[in-house]
C-alpha positions as CSV (number, residue, x, y, z in Angstrom):
1,X,81.8,90.3,56.5
2,X,79.0,90.0,53.9
3,X,79.4,88.1,50.6
4,X,79.0,91.5,48.7
5,X,81.8,93.1,50.7
6,X,84.1,90.1,49.9
7,X,83.4,90.2,46.2
8,X,84.0,94.0,46.1
9,X,87.2,93.7,48.1
10,X,88.7,91.0,45.9
11,X,87.8,92.8,42.7
12,X,89.1,96.1,44.0
13,X,92.5,94.6,44.9
14,X,92.8,93.0,41.4
15,X,93.0,89.6,43.0
16,X,90.6,88.6,40.3
17,X,92.5,89.3,37.1
18,X,90.8,90.6,34.0
19,X,89.7,88.3,31.1
20,X,92.8,89.5,29.3
21,X,95.1,87.9,31.9
22,X,93.1,84.9,33.2
23,X,90.4,82.5,32.3
24,X,87.5,82.2,34.9
25,X,86.4,78.6,35.7
26,X,83.5,77.6,38.0
27,X,84.4,75.5,41.0
28,X,82.2,72.5,39.9
29,X,83.7,72.5,36.4
30,X,87.2,72.5,37.9
31,X,86.4,69.8,40.4
32,X,84.8,67.6,37.8
33,X,87.7,68.0,35.4
34,X,90.2,67.0,38.1
35,X,88.1,64.0,39.0
36,X,87.8,62.8,35.4
37,X,91.6,63.1,35.1
38,X,92.3,61.1,38.3
39,X,89.7,58.4,37.4
40,X,91.4,58.1,34.0
41,X,94.5,57.2,35.8
42,X,93.1,54.5,38.0
43,X,91.6,56.2,41.1
44,X,88.2,55.0,42.1
45,X,85.3,57.5,41.6
46,X,85.0,58.0,45.4
47,X,88.7,58.7,45.8
48,X,89.0,60.8,42.7
49,X,86.1,63.0,43.8
50,X,87.5,63.5,47.3
51,X,90.9,64.5,46.0
52,X,89.3,66.7,43.3
53,X,87.2,68.6,45.8
54,X,90.2,69.3,48.0
55,X,92.3,70.4,45.0
56,X,89.6,72.7,43.7
57,X,89.0,74.2,47.1
58,X,92.7,75.1,47.1
59,X,92.2,77.2,44.0
60,X,88.9,78.5,45.3
61,X,90.7,80.1,48.3
62,X,93.5,81.5,46.2
63,X,96.1,78.8,47.1
64,X,96.9,78.5,43.4
65,X,100.3,77.0,44.0
66,X,98.7,73.9,45.5
67,X,95.5,73.4,43.4
68,X,95.0,72.3,39.8
69,X,98.5,73.4,38.8
70,X,99.7,70.3,40.5
71,X,97.4,67.9,38.5
72,X,99.9,67.2,35.6
73,X,102.6,66.5,38.2
74,X,100.3,64.1,40.1
75,X,99.4,62.3,36.9
76,X,103.0,62.0,35.9
77,X,103.8,60.4,39.2
78,X,100.8,58.0,39.1
79,X,101.7,56.9,35.6
80,X,105.4,56.4,36.6
81,X,104.3,54.2,39.5
82,X,105.3,56.8,42.1
83,X,101.8,56.9,43.7
84,X,99.5,54.0,44.7
85,X,96.1,54.6,43.2
86,X,94.5,51.9,45.3
87,X,96.0,52.3,48.8
88,X,95.1,50.4,51.9
89,X,95.2,53.3,54.4
90,X,95.5,51.9,57.9
91,X,96.2,52.8,61.5
92,X,99.5,51.3,62.7
93,X,99.7,52.9,66.1
94,X,96.6,53.6,68.2
95,X,95.9,55.0,71.6
96,X,93.0,57.0,73.1
97,X,94.4,60.4,72.1
98,X,96.8,59.5,69.3
99,X,97.3,57.4,66.2
100,X,99.8,56.9,63.3
101,X,98.2,56.4,59.9
102,X,100.1,54.5,57.2
103,X,99.0,55.9,53.8
104,X,100.3,53.0,51.7
105,X,101.8,55.6,49.3
106,X,98.3,56.9,48.4
107,X,97.3,60.4,47.3
108,X,98.2,62.7,50.1
109,X,94.7,64.3,50.2
110,X,93.2,60.9,51.0
111,X,95.7,60.1,53.6
112,X,95.6,63.4,55.4
113,X,91.8,63.7,55.3
114,X,91.6,60.2,56.8
115,X,94.0,61.3,59.6
116,X,92.0,64.5,60.3
117,X,88.7,62.6,60.4
118,X,90.2,60.2,62.9
119,X,91.6,63.0,65.0
120,X,88.3,64.7,65.2
121,X,86.7,61.4,66.4
122,X,89.3,60.8,69.0
123,X,89.2,64.4,70.2
124,X,85.5,64.1,70.7
125,X,86.2,61.4,73.3
126,X,89.5,62.5,74.8
127,X,89.3,66.3,74.4
128,X,92.5,66.3,72.4
129,X,94.1,64.1,69.7
130,X,97.3,63.9,67.7
131,X,97.2,61.8,64.5
132,X,100.3,61.6,62.3
133,X,100.9,60.1,58.9
134,X,103.7,58.2,57.1
135,X,103.9,56.9,53.6
136,X,101.8,59.8,52.5
137,X,102.3,62.3,49.6
138,X,101.8,66.0,48.8
139,X,98.3,67.0,50.0
140,X,97.9,70.6,49.0
141,X,97.6,73.6,51.3
142,X,97.9,73.1,55.0
143,X,94.9,75.3,55.7
144,X,92.5,72.8,54.1
145,X,93.1,70.4,57.0
146,X,93.5,72.8,59.8
147,X,90.1,74.2,59.1
148,X,88.3,70.8,59.0
149,X,87.9,70.5,62.8
150,X,86.3,74.0,63.0
151,X,82.9,72.6,61.8
152,X,83.0,70.4,65.0
153,X,83.7,73.3,67.4
154,X,87.3,72.2,67.5
155,X,90.7,73.8,66.9
156,X,93.0,72.2,64.3
157,X,96.8,72.6,64.3
158,X,98.5,71.1,61.2
159,X,102.2,70.3,60.5
160,X,103.8,68.9,57.4
161,X,107.2,68.0,55.8
162,X,107.5,69.6,52.4
163,X,108.0,67.4,49.4
164,X,111.3,68.8,48.3
165,X,114.1,70.4,50.1
166,X,114.6,74.1,49.2
167,X,116.1,75.4,52.5
168,X,119.6,74.9,53.9
169,X,120.5,75.0,57.6
170,X,121.1,78.6,58.8
171,X,124.5,79.6,57.4
172,X,124.8,76.5,55.3
173,X,124.3,75.7,51.6
174,X,123.1,72.0,51.6
175,X,119.4,71.9,51.2
176,X,118.4,69.6,54.0
177,X,115.1,71.1,55.0
178,X,111.9,72.0,53.3
179,X,109.2,74.7,53.6
180,X,107.7,72.6,56.3
181,X,104.3,74.4,56.7
182,X,102.3,75.0,59.8
183,X,98.6,75.9,59.9
184,X,96.0,76.7,62.6
185,X,92.2,76.8,62.3
186,X,90.4,78.6,65.2
187,X,86.6,78.7,65.4
188,X,84.8,82.0,65.8
189,X,81.2,83.1,66.2
190,X,79.8,85.7,63.8
191,X,83.3,86.6,62.5
192,X,85.1,84.6,59.8
193,X,87.1,81.8,61.4
194,X,90.8,82.5,62.0
195,X,93.0,80.3,59.7
196,X,96.8,80.8,59.7
197,X,98.6,78.9,56.9
198,X,102.3,79.6,56.6
199,X,105.5,78.1,55.3
200,X,108.6,78.4,57.5
201,X,110.2,80.0,54.4
202,X,109.4,83.5,53.3
203,X,107.4,82.0,50.4
204,X,106.2,78.4,49.7
205,X,107.8,76.7,46.7
206,X,104.3,76.4,45.2
207,X,104.2,80.1,44.9
208,X,107.4,80.0,43.0
209,X,105.9,77.5,40.6
210,X,102.8,79.7,40.2
211,X,104.9,82.8,39.5
212,X,106.7,80.8,36.7
213,X,103.4,79.6,35.2
214,X,102.1,83.2,35.1
215,X,105.3,84.5,33.7
216,X,105.9,86.8,36.7
217,X,109.1,87.6,38.7
218,X,109.5,86.9,42.4
219,X,109.9,89.7,44.9
220,X,113.4,90.1,46.3
221,X,113.7,88.3,49.6
222,X,112.0,85.1,48.5
223,X,115.2,83.4,47.2
224,X,118.9,83.9,46.9
225,X,121.4,82.2,44.7
226,X,124.5,80.4,46.0
227,X,126.5,83.6,46.0
228,X,123.9,85.2,48.3
229,X,122.5,87.5,45.6
230,X,118.7,88.0,45.2
231,X,117.1,85.6,42.9
232,X,113.9,86.9,41.2
233,X,113.5,84.7,38.1
234,X,111.3,81.7,39.2
235,X,112.6,79.7,36.2
236,X,116.0,79.8,37.8
237,X,114.9,78.5,41.1
238,X,117.2,75.5,41.0
239,X,120.1,77.9,41.1
240,X,119.4,79.0,44.7
241,X,117.2,78.3,47.7
242,X,114.4,79.8,49.6
243,X,115.0,82.0,52.6
244,X,113.5,81.2,56.1
245,X,111.1,83.6,57.8
246,X,112.8,85.6,60.5
247,X,116.3,84.4,59.6
248,X,117.7,81.8,62.0
249,X,114.3,81.6,63.8
250,X,112.6,80.3,60.6
251,X,115.3,77.7,60.2
252,X,114.7,76.5,63.7
253,X,111.0,76.4,63.2
254,X,111.4,74.4,60.0
255,X,113.5,71.9,61.9
256,X,111.0,71.5,64.7
257,X,108.0,71.1,62.4
258,X,109.8,68.5,60.4
259,X,110.7,66.5,63.5
260,X,107.1,66.6,64.6
261,X,105.5,65.9,61.3
262,X,108.1,63.5,59.8
263,X,110.5,62.0,62.2
264,X,108.0,61.3,65.0
265,X,105.8,59.3,62.6
266,X,108.7,57.4,60.8
267,X,108.3,59.6,57.7
268,X,111.1,61.2,55.7
269,X,113.0,64.2,56.9
270,X,116.3,65.8,56.0
271,X,118.3,64.1,53.3
272,X,115.6,61.4,53.1
273,X,113.1,63.8,51.5
274,X,112.4,62.9,47.9
275,X,112.1,65.8,45.5
276,X,108.8,65.0,43.9
277,X,109.3,67.8,41.3
278,X,112.1,65.8,39.7
279,X,111.7,62.2,40.9
280,X,108.4,60.7,39.8
281,X,109.0,57.1,40.7
282,X,110.4,57.0,44.3
283,X,107.8,56.9,47.0
284,X,108.1,60.1,49.0
285,X,107.1,58.7,52.5
286,X,105.7,62.1,53.3
287,X,104.8,62.9,56.9
288,X,102.0,65.2,58.2
289,X,100.4,65.6,61.6
290,X,97.1,67.1,62.9
291,X,96.5,68.1,66.5
292,X,92.8,68.6,67.2
293,X,91.5,70.3,70.4
294,X,87.8,70.0,71.4
295,X,86.4,73.3,72.7
296,X,83.9,71.4,74.7
297,X,86.7,70.0,76.9
298,X,87.3,73.6,78.1
299,X,83.7,74.6,78.6
300,X,80.9,76.1,76.5
301,X,82.2,76.5,72.9
302,X,80.0,79.7,72.5
303,X,82.0,81.4,75.2
304,X,85.3,80.8,73.4
305,X,83.9,81.8,70.0
306,X,82.4,85.0,71.5
307,X,85.8,85.9,73.0
308,X,87.4,85.3,69.6
309,X,84.8,87.6,67.9
310,X,85.6,90.3,70.4
311,X,89.3,90.0,70.0
312,X,88.9,90.1,66.2
313,X,86.8,93.3,66.5
314,X,89.5,94.9,68.8
315,X,92.3,94.1,66.4
316,X,90.4,95.3,63.3
317,X,89.4,98.5,65.1
318,X,92.9,99.3,66.4
319,X,94.6,102.5,65.2
320,X,96.4,102.0,61.9
321,X,99.6,103.3,60.5
322,X,99.4,106.1,57.8
323,X,98.3,104.6,54.5
324,X,97.0,101.3,56.0
325,X,93.4,100.8,54.9
326,X,92.5,97.8,57.0
327,X,94.0,95.5,59.7
328,X,93.6,91.9,58.5
329,X,93.2,88.7,60.5
330,X,94.8,85.4,59.3
331,X,92.5,83.8,56.8
332,X,90.2,86.8,56.1
333,X,91.6,87.4,52.6
334,X,91.3,83.7,51.7
335,X,87.7,83.8,53.0
336,X,87.0,86.8,50.8
337,X,88.4,84.9,47.8
338,X,86.3,81.9,48.5
339,X,83.2,84.0,48.4
340,X,84.2,86.0,45.4
341,X,85.6,83.2,43.3
342,X,82.5,81.1,44.0
343,X,80.4,83.9,42.5
344,X,82.7,85.2,39.8
345,X,84.8,82.1,38.9
346,X,88.3,80.9,39.8
347,X,91.0,82.7,37.8
348,X,93.5,80.4,36.0
349,X,96.4,81.5,33.9
350,X,95.9,80.9,30.2
351,X,99.1,78.8,29.9
352,X,97.8,76.6,32.7
353,X,94.5,76.1,31.0
354,X,96.3,75.1,27.8
355,X,98.4,72.6,29.8
356,X,95.2,71.1,31.3
357,X,93.5,70.8,27.9
358,X,96.7,69.1,26.5
359,X,96.5,66.7,29.4
360,X,92.8,66.1,28.6
361,X,93.7,65.2,25.0
362,X,96.4,62.8,26.3
363,X,94.0,61.2,28.7
364,X,91.1,61.1,26.2
365,X,88.8,63.0,28.5
366,X,86.7,66.1,27.9
367,X,88.5,69.4,28.1
368,X,88.1,71.8,31.0
369,X,84.7,73.6,30.8
370,X,85.1,77.4,30.8
């Protein structure tokens, strides 16, 4: 897929809103603004730049529920003492092909990227590695971390416990589970890499927040209220709960992901999960886990990537249902947005830009450059 095609696709699908409905911001400007805000709240330049880059990458790929929209919330937690701005991130369990990382209540982006880097190093020696976290925090979209091993000819499988419970057990009403996402990053050759990023609910809660910020309604099927009726107003999200994918199967998957990402590492799960949308003080003890598989342990990486390319071509060329223009692979549309937004700018809702500039005034830093 060429860059020109990606830009044309995103524009044709109206994924890049017009100037009347959005404000376009360049990636570097967004990253620099986030970094300045984090430094103004006590993060070191190195840590602030690392977090800012990951947050801006979230918006660059269209994961707008996990990008700069979260900055005011992060700042609020930092200022309330809910996040440690100078964490001592350390390994507390260590074997040849596994480790547990204690994040010391630092920014989740720092903790998880540390875990992924360690898993890549271990997988290069052992062929496979599992590294989990505890005492971490919200870290943005799962795909950011699942795709990191790809540059090393490795597969990444990522699991996380969500930072607020919005899902009851199947048939229940007590919200004891979260969206608990899972992501996979698969290397390819000439084709775009395959990156699956999915919540175990029909929609991630970040998408609900993004809908509210843009003044949009939710589709039926995302949430229901406590009477079982469809809930489409994102501003009334507290009146109901998210629905799991595939009914009881999604509930079961959310449970398993939470056990692997949270309970296994000694992180929060179930009723222990802190709602970071409402509680800005209590440490969340968020858990995440990354499983990294080195292609070289199975043979020549080029053979695997060539096979992936062929499968992608076969899937894309398969006969389509009437009215279907294209068969998509996981991650292709995010890849297209990355290319298009890098060229055209990242679309942000005007109300979000206003909020960010109000935050800039509060922090006595320069406003977001647009």
